[in-house]
C-alpha positions, 0 to 999 in steps of 0.5 A: 520483466521477470515475475516469479508470482501466482496470478490471481483473478480480480472482478470488474463489473462482474467480469474477471480481470487477471492480476498479479502481485509484482514488485510490491504492487498489483499488476493487471492484464491490460487485454482483460481491462480493454475487453471489459471496457470496450467489448468487441472480439479483437481486444488485442488489436484494439490494444496495439492500436491504442499503444500507437495512439498513446505514443502519438499523444506524447505518452511515448514511454507507455511501452517501458511501463508495461510488464510482460508477466505470465498469467493463466490463459483461457486454455489453462496454460501460462502465457505471457501477457501485457500487464500494467500497474494501477497508475499506468492502467489509469493513464491507459483507461483515460485514453479509451473513447468509450461511453462505458469508461465515462463513469470511471473517468468521472471517478478519476476526475473526482479523486484528482479534485480531492487530492488537489484539495488535500494539498491545499488543505491537508486536514481534509485527508485526515477527515477522509481517512478517519471516515474510511476507518469508521466505515471499516468498523474500527473503534474511535479510540483506535482510529485516534491512535492510528491517525497519530501514528500515521503523522509520526511515520510521515515525519519520520520518513520525511526526516530519512529523505533529508538524511540520505535514505530515499528508496523503498528498500532503504525505508524497509531496512530502517523500519525492520530495525525499529520493529526488531528492537521494539517487538523482536520481529521484523515486519514480515515475521510480525505479519505471520504472527497475525496471519496477514498476507499483504495487509498493512500491519499497522491496520491490524495492531492492538492499541498498545502495539500502536502506541509502542510503534509510535514511541519507537519511531518518535524516539528514532526521529529524536535521535536522528536530530539530536545526533544529526545523523546522515547516511544509511549506517548512522540512521540504522544505528538510530533506528536500532536504538529507537526500537530498543527504547520501545522494546524495554517499555514492552518488556516492563508492560509484559512484566507488570501485566503478566501477558505478552504485548504481541498479539495474534489478533487482527481486524480482518473479520471486523473490516469484512463485516463492515464492508458487508453492512454498508455495501462499500468496496 
């Protein structure tokens, strides 16, 4: 795997875990994680033995899911090391027979139980989501709009899947068409306005920005259904038209208020302060 990225450090129980952002997600140094969880002086040998054990247990594709990424070693040089994304890393951790891993395994079991509960009763996921936003310090009125926006977005992506768009890159193309029509900005450009890096753009929108995003996506979905659009080209045309509806509304609001709707405001400081107050991570 090739990765032109900057390595960063993560902390796990006070120990440094190297991580890198690759292909849209975080990848972690497997050796670093094993050294923290197992200890000892030979984490590399432990990892080699564990790979054989995983293959024997039926997880034969483990090697295919491990990425070779360059990270800064203890001597300051860039060296290739085995890395895994969160899903693969959790699978590896579950196979480590160490008392130090037990709390993490219990947490994984609890999260798994919660997800099963949410499948049986989807309202539980909204309750947990609302609680998460409250702990991050968002106001109730904003949370209500954000949750409604999440529901609209989910309906829209389901519609895209049914109509011929399924990959992350295709979703990104359609989303950018909507945002371009509504705000005159693609997602990455909008993030730059708000000084965001990898944060979720919508988690840093104002109330009116959220409302206009919902309008654009709900209109796009309605156009898909009315036109029975299928395939990327018709879906893209609908996304452009749906975004334009919200764009005209945005301009009307700006004409009436005399100020731009697009705001550089973000909630990064609010979220950081809330975390410090309640001690959550």
